[in-house]
A tleap script that builds the chain and sets N, CA, C and O, in Angstrom:
source leaprc.protein.ff14SB
mol = sequence {
  NGLN MET TYR MET GLY PRO GLY GLU ASN VAL
  LEU THR PHE THR GLN PHE CYS ILE VAL ASN
  GLY TYR ALA LYS ASN LYS ASP ILE TRP GLU
  LYS ASN ALA ARG VAL LYS GLU LEU LYS VAL
  TYR TYR GLY GLU ALA TYR VAL GLY ASN ILE
  GLN LEU LYS ASP CYS MET GLU PRO GLN TYR
  ILE ASP VAL SER SER LEU ASN MET THR VAL
  ALA ASN GLY ARG GLU ALA VAL PHE ARG PHE
  GLU ILE ALA ASP VAL TYR PRO GLY SER LYS
  TYR GLU ASP THR CYS LEU THR GLY ILE LEU
  ILE ASP PHE SER CARG
}
set mol.1.N position { -17.140 8.688 9.102 }
set mol.1.CA position { -18.518 7.384 8.679 }
set mol.1.C position { -18.886 6.928 10.071 }
set mol.1.O position { -18.027 6.683 10.918 }
set mol.2.N position { -20.409 6.802 10.324 }
set mol.2.CA position { -21.637 6.046 10.614 }
set mol.2.C position { -21.857 5.493 10.472 }
set mol.2.O position { -22.385 5.422 9.362 }
set mol.3.N position { -21.819 3.998 11.473 }
set mol.3.CA position { -22.646 3.703 11.660 }
set mol.3.C position { -24.101 3.625 12.082 }
set mol.3.O position { -24.322 3.695 13.291 }
set mol.4.N position { -25.219 3.476 11.167 }
set mol.4.CA position { -25.919 2.931 12.279 }
set mol.4.C position { -27.228 2.108 12.610 }
set mol.4.O position { -28.099 2.832 12.128 }
set mol.5.N position { -27.861 1.023 13.150 }
set mol.5.CA position { -28.876 -0.083 12.586 }
set mol.5.C position { -28.379 -0.785 14.432 }
set mol.5.O position { -27.753 -0.277 15.363 }
set mol.6.N position { -29.218 -2.472 14.191 }
set mol.6.CA position { -29.022 -3.403 14.907 }
set mol.6.C position { -27.979 -3.616 15.076 }
set mol.6.O position { -27.304 -3.028 14.231 }
set mol.7.N position { -27.129 -4.434 16.058 }
set mol.7.CA position { -26.302 -4.787 15.815 }
set mol.7.C position { -25.351 -4.832 18.087 }
set mol.7.O position { -25.726 -4.483 19.207 }
set mol.8.N position { -24.840 -5.098 17.835 }
set mol.8.CA position { -23.642 -5.149 18.634 }
set mol.8.C position { -23.476 -3.169 18.626 }
set mol.8.O position { -23.188 -2.466 17.657 }
set mol.9.N position { -23.802 -2.696 20.165 }
set mol.9.CA position { -23.420 -1.258 20.975 }
set mol.9.C position { -22.584 -1.479 20.850 }
set mol.9.O position { -22.734 -2.673 21.111 }
set mol.10.N position { -20.905 -1.341 20.487 }
set mol.10.CA position { -19.862 -1.096 19.997 }
set mol.10.C position { -18.883 -1.618 18.827 }
set mol.10.O position { -18.900 -2.846 18.746 }
set mol.11.N position { -17.858 -0.846 17.710 }
set mol.11.CA position { -17.500 -1.661 16.347 }
set mol.11.C position { -16.458 -0.950 17.039 }
set mol.11.O position { -16.337 -0.138 17.957 }
set mol.12.N position { -15.588 -1.750 16.018 }
set mol.12.CA position { -13.828 -1.784 16.169 }
set mol.12.C position { -13.896 -2.043 15.030 }
set mol.12.O position { -14.669 -2.742 14.374 }
set mol.13.N position { -12.909 -1.353 14.754 }
set mol.13.CA position { -12.381 -0.677 12.855 }
set mol.13.C position { -11.231 -1.662 13.095 }
set mol.13.O position { -10.632 -1.959 14.129 }
set mol.14.N position { -11.059 -2.221 11.399 }
set mol.14.CA position { -10.560 -3.511 11.152 }
set mol.14.C position { -9.651 -3.174 10.624 }
set mol.14.O position { -8.529 -3.495 11.016 }
set mol.15.N position { -9.856 -2.447 9.602 }
set mol.15.CA position { -8.558 -2.264 8.564 }
set mol.15.C position { -8.973 -0.970 7.187 }
set mol.15.O position { -10.036 -1.290 6.655 }
set mol.16.N position { -8.515 0.005 6.724 }
set mol.16.CA position { -8.516 0.579 6.267 }
set mol.16.C position { -7.769 0.063 4.480 }
set mol.16.O position { -6.545 0.107 4.359 }
set mol.17.N position { -8.653 -0.385 3.256 }
set mol.17.CA position { -8.394 -0.670 2.009 }
set mol.17.C position { -8.001 1.600 1.754 }
set mol.17.O position { -8.537 2.697 1.913 }
set mol.18.N position { -7.064 1.115 1.411 }
set mol.18.CA position { -6.381 2.709 0.192 }
set mol.18.C position { -6.196 2.439 -1.426 }
set mol.18.O position { -5.408 1.500 -1.540 }
set mol.19.N position { -6.587 2.866 -2.594 }
set mol.19.CA position { -6.792 3.137 -3.979 }
set mol.19.C position { -5.444 4.149 -4.226 }
set mol.19.O position { -5.751 4.770 -5.244 }
set mol.20.N position { -4.162 4.593 -3.807 }
set mol.20.CA position { -3.326 5.092 -4.449 }
set mol.20.C position { -3.013 6.249 -5.121 }
set mol.20.O position { -2.547 5.628 -6.076 }
set mol.21.N position { -2.818 7.787 -5.558 }
set mol.21.CA position { -3.288 7.642 -6.980 }
set mol.21.C position { -4.415 8.268 -7.548 }
set mol.21.O position { -5.551 8.131 -7.095 }
set mol.22.N position { -4.158 8.881 -8.426 }
set mol.22.CA position { -5.075 8.919 -10.272 }
set mol.22.C position { -5.637 7.398 -10.663 }
set mol.22.O position { -5.131 6.936 -11.685 }
set mol.23.N position { -6.182 6.933 -10.285 }
set mol.23.CA position { -5.973 4.942 -11.171 }
set mol.23.C position { -6.416 5.223 -11.588 }
set mol.23.O position { -6.486 4.338 -12.441 }
set mol.24.N position { -7.287 6.240 -12.012 }
set mol.24.CA position { -8.203 5.728 -13.774 }
set mol.24.C position { -7.423 5.494 -15.120 }
set mol.24.O position { -7.943 5.666 -16.222 }
set mol.25.N position { -5.863 5.003 -14.884 }
set mol.25.CA position { -5.856 4.609 -15.326 }
set mol.25.C position { -3.744 4.569 -15.975 }
set mol.25.O position { -3.012 5.556 -16.053 }
set mol.26.N position { -3.479 3.536 -16.208 }
set mol.26.CA position { -1.655 3.814 -15.960 }
set mol.26.C position { -0.728 4.555 -15.968 }
set mol.26.O position { 0.260 4.642 -15.239 }
set mol.27.N position { -1.185 5.311 -17.140 }
set mol.27.CA position { -0.902 6.626 -17.636 }
set mol.27.C position { -1.445 7.698 -17.115 }
set mol.27.O position { -0.478 8.455 -17.023 }
set mol.28.N position { -2.625 8.421 -16.597 }
set mol.28.CA position { -2.303 9.081 -15.944 }
set mol.28.C position { -1.963 9.406 -14.369 }
set mol.28.O position { -1.646 10.446 -13.790 }
set mol.29.N position { -2.250 7.547 -13.772 }
set mol.29.CA position { -1.593 7.530 -12.618 }
set mol.29.C position { -0.224 8.018 -12.050 }
set mol.29.O position { 0.027 8.635 -11.015 }
set mol.30.N position { 1.095 7.256 -13.680 }
set mol.30.CA position { 2.215 7.866 -13.382 }
set mol.30.C position { 2.545 9.731 -13.500 }
set mol.30.O position { 3.508 10.469 -13.294 }
set mol.31.N position { 1.266 9.868 -13.904 }
set mol.31.CA position { 1.282 11.310 -13.989 }
set mol.31.C position { 1.562 11.991 -12.935 }
set mol.31.O position { 2.637 12.416 -12.513 }
set mol.32.N position { 0.505 12.061 -12.541 }
set mol.32.CA position { 0.138 11.807 -11.258 }
set mol.32.C position { 0.674 12.394 -10.060 }
set mol.32.O position { 0.064 13.417 -10.374 }
set mol.33.N position { 1.257 12.725 -8.947 }
set mol.33.CA position { 2.150 12.780 -7.934 }
set mol.33.C position { 1.613 11.162 -7.193 }
set mol.33.O position { 0.556 10.752 -7.670 }
set mol.34.N position { 2.133 10.435 -6.311 }
set mol.34.CA position { 0.377 9.599 -4.811 }
set mol.34.C position { 0.915 9.925 -3.979 }
set mol.34.O position { 1.584 10.934 -4.204 }
set mol.35.N position { 1.008 9.332 -2.483 }
set mol.35.CA position { 0.720 9.692 -1.358 }
set mol.35.C position { 1.439 8.327 -0.820 }
set mol.35.O position { 0.800 7.326 -0.497 }
set mol.36.N position { 3.415 8.475 -0.752 }
set mol.36.CA position { 4.369 8.275 0.104 }
set mol.36.C position { 3.781 7.226 1.998 }
set mol.36.O position { 4.239 6.212 2.524 }
set mol.37.N position { 3.252 7.667 2.190 }
set mol.37.CA position { 3.453 8.270 3.298 }
set mol.37.C position { 1.760 9.304 4.090 }
set mol.37.O position { 1.565 10.515 4.195 }
set mol.38.N position { 0.990 8.253 4.432 }
set mol.38.CA position { -0.771 9.665 5.465 }
set mol.38.C position { 0.199 8.903 7.414 }
set mol.38.O position { 0.816 7.954 7.897 }
set mol.39.N position { -0.346 10.181 7.698 }
set mol.39.CA position { 0.037 10.849 9.394 }
set mol.39.C position { -2.299 10.166 9.471 }
set mol.39.O position { -3.164 10.439 8.639 }
set mol.40.N position { -2.397 9.624 10.315 }
set mol.40.CA position { -3.315 9.069 10.499 }
set mol.40.C position { -3.658 9.936 11.540 }
set mol.40.O position { -2.882 10.526 12.291 }
set mol.41.N position { -5.239 9.976 11.523 }
set mol.41.CA position { -5.349 10.005 13.351 }
set mol.41.C position { -7.203 9.724 13.914 }
set mol.41.O position { -7.981 9.732 12.961 }
set mol.42.N position { -7.720 9.546 15.015 }
set mol.42.CA position { -8.965 9.318 15.701 }
set mol.42.C position { -10.006 10.050 16.387 }
set mol.42.O position { -10.252 9.885 17.582 }
set mol.43.N position { -10.424 10.602 15.874 }
set mol.43.CA position { -11.002 12.240 16.913 }
set mol.43.C position { -9.696 13.222 16.987 }
set mol.43.O position { -8.916 13.593 16.110 }
set mol.44.N position { -9.756 13.432 18.086 }
set mol.44.CA position { -8.526 13.589 18.198 }
set mol.44.C position { -6.481 13.924 18.310 }
set mol.44.O position { -5.529 14.696 18.424 }
set mol.45.N position { -7.170 12.204 18.113 }
set mol.45.CA position { -5.841 11.474 18.847 }
set mol.45.C position { -5.341 11.177 17.268 }
set mol.45.O position { -6.027 10.962 16.269 }
set mol.46.N position { -3.556 11.265 17.466 }
set mol.46.CA position { -2.996 10.570 16.399 }
set mol.46.C position { -2.461 9.556 16.849 }
set mol.46.O position { -1.876 9.487 17.930 }
set mol.47.N position { -2.631 8.583 15.977 }
set mol.47.CA position { -2.787 7.518 15.679 }
set mol.47.C position { -1.615 6.458 15.199 }
set mol.47.O position { -1.433 5.319 15.631 }
set mol.48.N position { -0.994 7.050 14.345 }
set mol.48.CA position { -0.103 6.424 13.871 }
set mol.48.C position { 1.045 6.745 12.447 }
set mol.48.O position { 1.704 7.660 12.940 }
set mol.49.N position { 1.377 6.622 11.647 }
set mol.49.CA position { 1.740 6.836 9.656 }
set mol.49.C position { 1.411 5.708 9.441 }
set mol.49.O position { 1.150 4.900 10.332 }
set mol.50.N position { 1.353 5.368 7.677 }
set mol.50.CA position { 0.667 4.832 7.186 }
set mol.50.C position { 2.423 4.693 6.047 }
set mol.50.O position { 2.607 5.488 5.125 }
set mol.51.N position { 3.161 3.906 6.292 }
set mol.51.CA position { 3.759 3.601 4.225 }
set mol.51.C position { 2.720 3.535 2.706 }
set mol.51.O position { 1.926 2.661 3.054 }
set mol.52.N position { 2.485 3.758 1.928 }
set mol.52.CA position { 2.256 3.059 1.103 }
set mol.52.C position { 2.953 2.831 -0.336 }
set mol.52.O position { 3.560 3.693 -0.971 }
set mol.53.N position { 2.776 1.715 -0.651 }
set mol.53.CA position { 3.218 1.430 -1.886 }
set mol.53.C position { 3.155 2.035 -3.297 }
set mol.53.O position { 2.011 2.138 -3.739 }
set mol.54.N position { 4.064 2.420 -4.025 }
set mol.54.CA position { 4.274 3.049 -5.320 }
set mol.54.C position { 2.847 2.575 -6.318 }
set mol.54.O position { 2.357 3.247 -7.225 }
set mol.55.N position { 2.551 1.708 -6.004 }
set mol.55.CA position { 1.325 0.841 -6.841 }
set mol.55.C position { -0.415 1.356 -7.167 }
set mol.55.O position { -1.099 2.018 -6.387 }
set mol.56.N position { -0.734 0.974 -8.166 }
set mol.56.CA position { -2.383 1.299 -8.436 }
set mol.56.C position { -3.488 0.506 -7.593 }
set mol.56.O position { -4.672 0.763 -7.374 }
set mol.57.N position { -2.565 -0.679 -7.156 }
set mol.57.CA position { -3.621 -1.780 -6.815 }
set mol.57.C position { -3.876 -1.297 -5.002 }
set mol.57.O position { -2.984 -0.934 -4.235 }
set mol.58.N position { -5.799 -1.484 -4.588 }
set mol.58.CA position { -6.070 -0.728 -3.858 }
set mol.58.C position { -4.352 -1.381 -2.179 }
set mol.58.O position { -3.850 -0.348 -1.734 }
set mol.59.N position { -4.107 -1.880 -1.925 }
set mol.59.CA position { -3.915 -1.842 -0.817 }
set mol.59.C position { -3.943 -2.218 0.980 }
set mol.59.O position { -3.677 -1.098 1.416 }
set mol.60.N position { -4.054 -2.828 1.821 }
set mol.60.CA position { -4.685 -3.283 3.874 }
set mol.60.C position { -3.833 -2.796 4.005 }
set mol.60.O position { -2.656 -2.646 3.675 }
set mol.61.N position { -4.646 -2.504 4.618 }
set mol.61.CA position { -3.515 -1.390 5.973 }
set mol.61.C position { -4.821 -2.724 7.165 }
set mol.61.O position { -6.031 -2.736 6.944 }
set mol.62.N position { -4.273 -3.491 8.102 }
set mol.62.CA position { -4.611 -3.872 9.429 }
set mol.62.C position { -4.431 -2.792 10.409 }
set mol.62.O position { -3.540 -1.993 10.701 }
set mol.63.N position { -5.712 -3.097 10.835 }
set mol.63.CA position { -5.541 -1.768 12.083 }
set mol.63.C position { -6.532 -2.358 13.261 }
set mol.63.O position { -6.747 -1.536 14.152 }
set mol.64.N position { -6.996 -3.285 13.377 }
set mol.64.CA position { -7.233 -4.327 14.317 }
set mol.64.C position { -6.709 -4.063 16.134 }
set mol.64.O position { -7.329 -3.788 17.161 }
set mol.65.N position { -5.543 -4.271 15.866 }
set mol.65.CA position { -4.830 -4.106 16.838 }
set mol.65.C position { -4.420 -3.031 17.853 }
set mol.65.O position { -3.918 -3.191 18.965 }
set mol.66.N position { -4.928 -1.290 16.870 }
set mol.66.CA position { -5.128 -0.415 18.002 }
set mol.66.C position { -6.142 -0.071 18.406 }
set mol.66.O position { -6.264 1.142 18.576 }
set mol.67.N position { -7.345 -0.988 18.747 }
set mol.67.CA position { -8.576 -0.938 19.490 }
set mol.67.C position { -9.111 0.062 18.938 }
set mol.67.O position { -9.534 0.635 19.943 }
set mol.68.N position { -9.487 0.868 17.855 }
set mol.68.CA position { -9.927 1.905 17.295 }
set mol.68.C position { -12.028 1.196 18.118 }
set mol.68.O position { -12.416 0.138 18.613 }
set mol.69.N position { -12.469 2.076 17.910 }
set mol.69.CA position { -13.742 1.395 18.906 }
set mol.69.C position { -14.530 3.138 18.559 }
set mol.69.O position { -13.983 4.231 18.704 }
set mol.70.N position { -15.737 2.885 18.148 }
set mol.70.CA position { -17.068 3.003 17.860 }
set mol.70.C position { -18.397 2.654 18.231 }
set mol.70.O position { -18.916 1.651 17.742 }
set mol.71.N position { -19.425 3.880 19.612 }
set mol.71.CA position { -20.665 3.672 19.981 }
set mol.71.C position { -21.305 3.598 18.175 }
set mol.71.O position { -21.024 4.380 17.267 }
set mol.72.N position { -22.529 1.961 18.109 }
set mol.72.CA position { -22.651 2.011 17.591 }
set mol.72.C position { -24.212 3.032 17.550 }
set mol.72.O position { -24.931 3.191 18.536 }
set mol.73.N position { -24.475 3.627 16.176 }
set mol.73.CA position { -25.001 5.010 15.902 }
set mol.73.C position { -24.201 5.999 15.783 }
set mol.73.O position { -24.704 6.900 15.111 }
set mol.74.N position { -23.211 6.206 16.134 }
set mol.74.CA position { -21.882 7.332 16.371 }
set mol.74.C position { -21.162 7.803 15.871 }
set mol.74.O position { -20.484 7.059 15.162 }
set mol.75.N position { -20.922 8.763 15.867 }
set mol.75.CA position { -19.769 9.605 14.598 }
set mol.75.C position { -18.665 8.651 15.092 }
set mol.75.O position { -18.351 8.613 16.282 }
set mol.76.N position { -18.175 8.006 14.304 }
set mol.76.CA position { -16.466 8.140 13.549 }
set mol.76.C position { -15.475 9.055 13.014 }
set mol.76.O position { -14.608 8.626 12.253 }
set mol.77.N position { -15.519 10.064 13.288 }
set mol.77.CA position { -14.036 11.003 12.457 }
set mol.77.C position { -12.724 10.434 12.034 }
set mol.77.O position { -12.170 10.070 13.071 }
set mol.78.N position { -12.056 10.214 11.132 }
set mol.78.CA position { -10.998 9.570 11.156 }
set mol.78.C position { -9.840 11.720 9.864 }
set mol.78.O position { -10.117 12.666 9.126 }
set mol.79.N position { -9.046 11.262 10.363 }
set mol.79.CA position { -8.687 12.665 9.238 }
set mol.79.C position { -7.104 11.867 8.876 }
set mol.79.O position { -6.676 10.917 9.532 }
set mol.80.N position { -6.406 12.478 7.726 }
set mol.80.CA position { -5.428 11.196 7.266 }
set mol.80.C position { -4.878 13.276 6.354 }
set mol.80.O position { -5.436 14.154 5.696 }
set mol.81.N position { -3.656 13.029 6.906 }
set mol.81.CA position { -2.435 13.570 6.456 }
set mol.81.C position { -1.428 13.631 5.535 }
set mol.81.O position { -0.436 13.356 6.210 }
set mol.82.N position { -1.149 13.776 4.675 }
set mol.82.CA position { -0.628 13.999 3.520 }
set mol.82.C position { 0.831 14.189 4.155 }
set mol.82.O position { 1.361 15.274 4.392 }
set mol.83.N position { 1.597 12.395 4.476 }
set mol.83.CA position { 3.622 13.379 4.863 }
set mol.83.C position { 4.584 13.694 4.284 }
set mol.83.O position { 5.606 14.331 4.539 }
set mol.84.N position { 3.867 12.814 2.855 }
set mol.84.CA position { 4.909 12.314 2.060 }
set mol.84.C position { 4.151 12.097 0.739 }
set mol.84.O position { 3.046 11.581 0.570 }
set mol.85.N position { 5.276 12.774 -0.437 }
set mol.85.CA position { 4.770 12.140 -1.215 }
set mol.85.C position { 5.498 10.719 -2.680 }
set mol.85.O position { 6.635 11.044 -3.019 }
set mol.86.N position { 5.119 9.743 -3.231 }
set mol.86.CA position { 5.803 10.030 -4.312 }
set mol.86.C position { 5.412 10.831 -5.605 }
set mol.86.O position { 4.267 10.924 -6.049 }
set mol.87.N position { 6.760 11.503 -6.242 }
set mol.87.CA position { 5.805 12.601 -7.874 }
set mol.87.C position { 5.711 11.804 -9.121 }
set mol.87.O position { 6.316 10.782 -9.446 }
set mol.88.N position { 4.780 12.527 -9.767 }
set mol.88.CA position { 4.976 12.033 -10.644 }
set mol.88.C position { 4.974 12.630 -11.864 }
set mol.88.O position { 5.135 13.851 -11.888 }
set mol.89.N position { 4.828 12.045 -12.869 }
set mol.89.CA position { 5.918 12.542 -14.074 }
set mol.89.C position { 5.736 13.591 -15.019 }
set mol.89.O position { 6.337 13.676 -16.090 }
set mol.90.N position { 4.546 14.701 -14.411 }
set mol.90.CA position { 4.301 15.673 -15.233 }
set mol.90.C position { 3.499 16.105 -14.805 }
set mol.90.O position { 2.819 16.618 -15.693 }
set mol.91.N position { 2.703 16.372 -13.008 }
set mol.91.CA position { 2.015 17.222 -12.241 }
set mol.91.C position { 2.500 17.391 -10.620 }
set mol.91.O position { 2.354 16.493 -9.791 }
set mol.92.N position { 2.754 17.947 -10.499 }
set mol.92.CA position { 2.259 18.067 -9.273 }
set mol.92.C position { 1.278 17.467 -8.362 }
set mol.92.O position { 1.673 17.107 -7.253 }
set mol.93.N position { 0.155 17.329 -8.665 }
set mol.93.CA position { -1.326 17.128 -7.568 }
set mol.93.C position { -0.829 15.889 -6.949 }
set mol.93.O position { -0.434 14.946 -7.635 }
set mol.94.N position { -0.846 15.871 -5.381 }
set mol.94.CA position { -1.109 14.793 -5.195 }
set mol.94.C position { -2.684 13.568 -5.528 }
set mol.94.O position { -3.863 13.819 -5.777 }
set mol.95.N position { -2.193 12.725 -5.425 }
set mol.95.CA position { -3.903 12.464 -5.548 }
set mol.95.C position { -4.169 10.856 -4.723 }
set mol.95.O position { -3.139 10.321 -4.312 }
set mol.96.N position { -5.484 10.115 -4.487 }
set mol.96.CA position { -5.390 9.054 -3.670 }
set mol.96.C position { -7.048 8.896 -4.529 }
set mol.96.O position { -7.680 9.952 -4.557 }
set mol.97.N position { -7.680 7.761 -5.143 }
set mol.97.CA position { -8.588 7.891 -5.190 }
set mol.97.C position { -9.568 7.373 -4.459 }
set mol.97.O position { -10.758 7.211 -4.732 }
set mol.98.N position { -9.023 7.155 -3.607 }
set mol.98.CA position { -10.140 6.694 -2.259 }
set mol.98.C position { -9.516 5.427 -1.015 }
set mol.98.O position { -8.671 4.532 -0.995 }
set mol.99.N position { -10.590 6.065 -0.024 }
set mol.99.CA position { -10.569 5.024 1.230 }
set mol.99.C position { -11.416 4.274 2.292 }
set mol.99.O position { -11.625 4.698 3.429 }
set mol.100.N position { -11.680 3.604 1.997 }
set mol.100.CA position { -12.292 2.366 2.987 }
set mol.100.C position { -11.739 2.344 4.059 }
set mol.100.O position { -10.517 2.341 4.212 }
set mol.101.N position { -13.016 2.315 5.403 }
set mol.101.CA position { -12.212 1.561 6.313 }
set mol.101.C position { -13.704 0.460 7.125 }
set mol.101.O position { -14.828 0.827 7.467 }
set mol.102.N position { -13.113 -0.795 7.184 }
set mol.102.CA position { -13.917 -1.475 7.761 }
set mol.102.C position { -14.167 -1.895 9.305 }
set mol.102.O position { -13.467 -1.703 10.299 }
set mol.103.N position { -14.839 -2.241 9.220 }
set mol.103.CA position { -15.355 -2.152 11.119 }
set mol.103.C position { -15.442 -3.788 11.434 }
set mol.103.O position { -14.941 -4.402 10.491 }
set mol.104.N position { -15.962 -4.725 12.547 }
set mol.104.CA position { -16.041 -6.111 12.950 }
set mol.104.C position { -17.065 -5.181 13.474 }
set mol.104.O position { -17.065 -3.993 13.153 }
set mol.105.N position { -18.325 -5.932 14.631 }
set mol.105.CA position { -19.259 -5.565 15.580 }
set mol.105.C position { -18.489 -7.213 16.754 }
set mol.105.O position { -18.965 -7.457 17.863 }
savepdb mol mol.pdb
quit
């Protein structure tokens, strides 16, 4: 995630929006494994674990209290490590449709 442009000097990350599994349709979603728990790292620092629901709907995780910031125009590096999964009915792979990271100025 990188933000460049006018505005405040520091950006604070406020929430993650995660769509769990292969959310193409309900049948495909059920056949593939989904993420149950993610370990989160910001830069090299371990931030904590996120427990995800076993659902296709977007899940919003408030991270504003963690005070993760980045200077405007600088790179912010997040790493997500799968710690546990919900098994799929057919496939052993684990899918995650997307992660969006929101911030405030």
